[in-house]
C-alpha positions in Angstrom: 0.1 -0.1 0.2 3.0 2.4 1.0 4.7 1.8 -2.5 0.9 2.3 -3.9 0.8 6.0 -2.1 4.7 6.8 -3.1 3.9 5.8 -7.1 1.0 7.8 -7.3 3.2 11.0 -5.2 5.8 10.6 -7.8 3.3 10.5 -10.9 1.3 13.6 -9.2 5.0 15.4 -9.0 5.8 14.4 -12.3 2.5 16.0 -13.9 3.0 18.9 -11.9 6.1 19.4 -13.4 5.1 18.6 -16.9 2.3 21.3 -16.4 4.6 23.9 -15.1 6.7 23.5 -18.2 4.3 23.4 -20.4 2.9 26.8 -19.0 6.7 28.0 -18.7 6.8 26.7 -22.3 3.5 28.5 -23.4 4.7 31.8 -22.1 8.3 31.5 -23.9 6.2 31.0 -26.8 3.4 33.8 -26.4 7.0 36.0 -25.8 8.1 34.7 -29.0 5.2 35.4 -31.2 4.8 39.0 -29.9 8.6 39.9 -30.8 8.3 38.0 -34.1 4.6 40.1 -34.8 6.4 43.4 -33.7 9.5 42.6 -35.8 7.1 42.0 -38.9 4.8 45.1 -38.2 8.4 46.8 -38.2 9.4 45.0 -41.4 6.4 45.6 -42.8 6.8 49.4 -41.9 10.4 49.5 -43.3 9.1 47.8 -46.6 6.1 50.3 -46.9 8.9 53.5 -46.4 11.3 52.0 -49.3 8.2 51.9 -51.2 7.1 55.2 -50.8 10.8 56.0 -51.2 10.7 54.8 -54.7 7.3 56.4 -55.4 9.2 59.7 -54.8 12.0 58.5 -57.4 9.3 57.7 -59.8 7.0 60.6 -59.8 10.1 62.8 -59.8 11.6 61.5 -63.0 8.5 61.7 -64.7 7.3 64.9 -63.6 4.4 63.5 -62.0 4.2 67.0 -59.4 0.8 65.7 -57.6 2.4 62.4 -56.6 5.9 63.5 -55.3 3.8 66.3 -53.1 1.5 63.5 -51.9 4.3 61.7 -50.3 6.2 64.4 -49.3 3.2 65.6 -47.1 2.3 62.4 -46.0 -1.0 61.6 -48.1 -0.5 59.6 -50.8 -2.7 56.4 -50.6 -2.5 55.4 -54.2 -0.4 52.1 -55.1 3.1 51.5 -54.4 5.5 49.3 -56.7 5.7 45.9 -56.3 9.2 44.2 -55.9 11.0 42.4 -58.7 13.2 39.4 -58.3 16.8 41.5 -59.0 16.0 43.9 -56.0 14.5 46.9 -57.6 11.1 48.1 -58.5 8.5 47.4 -61.3 7.6 51.0 -62.3 4.6 52.9 -61.6 4.1 54.8 -64.8 3.6 53.5 -68.4 6.3 55.5 -69.8 9.0 54.7 -67.2 11.3 51.8 -67.7 13.2 50.6 -64.7 16.5 48.1 -65.8 19.2 46.8 -63.9 22.7 48.0 -64.9 24.6 45.2 -66.0 28.4 44.6 -65.5 28.6 47.5 -62.7 30.6 45.6 -60.9 33.3 45.3 -63.7 33.8 49.0 -63.8 36.2 50.5 -61.2 35.8 53.7 -59.0 32.1 53.2 -59.1 31.7 53.7 -55.3 32.4 57.4 -56.2 28.9 57.5 -57.5 26.3 56.1 -55.0 22.9 57.1 -54.8 21.6 59.2 -57.5 23.5 59.7 -60.8 22.2 62.0 -63.3 23.5 59.7 -66.5 23.0 59.4 -70.3 22.7 56.4 -72.4 25.4 55.9 -75.2 25.6 53.3 -78.0 28.5 51.4 -78.3 28.6 49.7 -82.1 32.8 48.7 -81.9 31.7 46.3 -78.4 33.8 43.1 -79.5 30.7 41.2 -77.5 27.6 43.0 -78.7 27.6 45.9 -81.4 24.0 46.9 -80.2 25.5 47.3 -76.7 24.5 50.5 -75.0 26.6 52.0 -72.1 25.6 54.2 -69.3 27.6 56.8 -68.9 27.7 59.6 -65.8 28.2 63.1 -66.6 31.6 62.9 -65.7 31.9 60.6 -68.1 32.6 57.4 -66.3 31.3 54.2 -67.2 28.8 53.0 -64.8 28.0 49.9 -66.7 25.4 48.8 -69.8 21.9 48.1 -70.6 21.1 44.6 -70.1 21.7 43.0 -73.7 18.0 41.3 -74.1 16.7 45.3 -73.5 18.6 47.3 -76.3 15.9 46.7 -79.0 13.4 47.9 -76.2 15.3 50.7 -75.4 16.1 51.8 -78.8 12.3 52.4 -79.6 11.9 53.9 -76.2 14.2 56.7 -77.0 13.4 56.8 -80.3 17.1 56.3 -81.6 17.9 59.5 -80.3 21.7 59.1 -78.6 22.9 60.0 -76.1 20.0 60.0 -74.1 19.6 61.9 -70.7 18.3 59.7 -68.0 19.0 58.6 -64.2 20.5 55.8 -62.5 20.7 54.9 -58.5 23.7 52.9 -57.5 23.9 50.8 -54.2 26.5 48.8 -52.3 25.8 45.3 -51.2 27.3 43.5 -48.6 31.0 42.3 -48.2 31.6 38.3 -49.6 33.4 36.4 -48.0 36.6 37.6 -49.4 36.0 41.1 -48.1 35.1 42.5 -52.1 32.4 45.2 -51.8 29.9 44.6 -55.1 27.6 46.9 -56.2 24.6 46.8 -58.3 22.0 49.8 -59.6 19.1 50.5 -61.7 18.9 53.0 -64.9 15.5 54.8 -65.0 14.6 55.4 -68.5 11.5 58.0 -69.4 10.3 57.2 -73.2 9.8 60.2 -75.9 
């Protein structure tokens, strides 16, 4: 009989320990969920602000003063640009195309052109790899990169064949890789004629 009470006592102690572990586990889970929701809210707000910054860039380039002022005055409630797989955003405007700059990491001195860069599109018919190449050149004549080869015909039709064609680019730094090399990426904003 005493053995029965000892076994019952041990079983009750084990059940109490499991319940208290479960309660502590439940509290930990609630804390983790709350932290995750706060992170997602922060991420959502960061994403929204990044997209609003992109609306500012696009509206300024196309001359949409109404949208530009609405974003600045925090009254904009229109569409936000969708992100693309290559890190850029889709255009909100039919007359604006945003293309990733090809070959940017093969250019030396690109780090002095971070941020907004006024530039020009210039055909490069003597390019040994692609006679249809269109290079992107900063105002100081620094070669930033190229229009991706699959888009050169489209870009020629957009600008009506008028070269050099003035446009705007935005260049960013990425993180260092494992060999401590800094990489860059950028987008060129081309407004059609």
